[in-house]
C-alpha positions in Angstrom: -65.8 210.5 126.1 -63.8 209.4 129.1 -64.8 209.7 132.8 -62.4 209.6 135.7 -63.7 209.7 139.2 -61.7 210.2 142.4 -62.9 210.5 146.0 -63.7 214.2 145.6 -63.9 215.0 141.9 -65.0 213.8 138.5 -63.0 214.5 135.3 -64.8 214.4 132.0 -62.8 214.3 128.8 -65.0 215.3 125.8 -64.3 215.4 122.1 -62.9 218.7 120.9 -65.5 218.4 118.1 -68.2 219.8 120.5 -69.0 223.4 119.8 -68.9 226.2 122.3 -72.7 226.4 122.5 -73.2 222.6 123.2 -70.4 222.7 125.7 -71.9 225.6 127.5 -75.3 223.9 127.8 -73.6 220.9 129.4 -71.7 223.1 131.8 -74.9 225.0 132.7 -76.7 221.7 133.4 -73.8 220.4 135.6 -73.8 223.7 137.5 -77.5 223.4 138.1 -77.1 219.9 139.4 -74.4 221.0 141.8 -76.4 224.0 143.0 -79.5 221.9 143.7 -78.0 218.7 145.0 -79.2 219.2 148.6 -82.4 221.0 147.7 -85.7 219.6 149.1 -87.8 221.9 146.9 -90.4 220.2 144.7 -90.6 221.1 141.0 -94.1 222.4 141.7 -92.8 224.8 144.3 -90.0 226.0 141.9 -92.5 226.5 139.1 -94.8 228.5 141.4 -91.9 230.7 142.6 -90.8 231.3 139.0 -94.4 232.3 138.0 -94.7 234.6 140.9 -91.4 236.2 140.1 -92.4 236.8 136.5 -95.7 238.3 137.5 -94.1 240.7 140.0 -91.5 241.7 137.4 -94.2 242.4 134.8 -96.2 244.5 137.3 -93.1 246.6 138.0 -91.9 246.9 134.4 -95.2 246.8 132.4 -95.3 250.6 131.8 -91.8 250.5 130.2 -93.0 248.2 127.5 -96.6 249.3 126.9 -96.7 253.0 126.0 
């Protein structure tokens, strides 16, 4: 692996032996880091929001799955 950093970007050179799935996981993680870099949310707040969202989705869609 080779890393090159300039004033406004970072270039990663990775082995071509990496599979598509592994590479996608790395890309997803880097996109997450970029999206949350300025966030002041705590992990607990994020977890609570996710739980609330799942509960609301289940209430709305429960009848489609339990017949």
